[in-house]
N, C-alpha and C positions, 0 to 999 in steps of 0.2 A: 520230630516230636516220639517220646515213647508212648507204646500201647498200654492202655491199664489192663489192669487183670479183670476177672471176671468172678462172679459170684454163682456157686455153683449147688444144688441140692444135695444133700447127702441123706435125707431122709430112708431111702433102701437101705443104706448099711446100718442105720440106726435100727430102724425095724428088723433086719436080718440078725443084727446082735442081740436083741432084746427078744427075739421068738416072738414078734407082733405082727397079726396079719393086717393087711389093708384092709381087710371087712370089719375086724375089729377096732381098727382106728376110726373110720368111716362111721361107723355106729357110735363110738364114743364121742367125736367130736362133733358129731352132727352134722356130716359133709358129705355131699353124696360120693360115691365110690368112685366114678367117673374121673371127678375131681383129685380125689387121693390118688388115684393111679395114675394120673398125669404128673403130680407131686412125686410119686416114687419112681416113676421113670424119668423123671428130670426132663419133660417134655414141656415145662411152663415157661412162657417166653417173659411174662411180667408177672411177679409174685405178688398175691392180694394178701395183704397186712391181716385182714380179718383172718383168713384162711392158715396163715403162719400162726397167730396167736391161738386159735382153737387147735391147731395140732400142738403146740407146745403145751396148752393146758390141759389136753385128753392125754399127752406122754407124760405130764409133769416134767418137763425138761427144759433147757434154754435155748435161745435161738441157735448159737453157737454149735449145738447138737446136731442140727440138722442143715446148717449152712455152712459155707467155707468159701473162702477168699482163693482163687489161683491166680498167682502171679503169672503172668503169662510174657 
């Protein structure tokens, strides 16, 4: 049986490319900084759709801008 790929956050790349701080995003999205930091460092085991929606809204981006599918 072939293994499925995985979904990986690339929020760090997006924020770095757009010169946006985690602090700014936390304030704008009204999400606690430690949560944003976990998403930034890709330390999240289960993605919260509400958090992802707030991040996309704050950044005015699409979900594919901060998530990617990696075929393994």
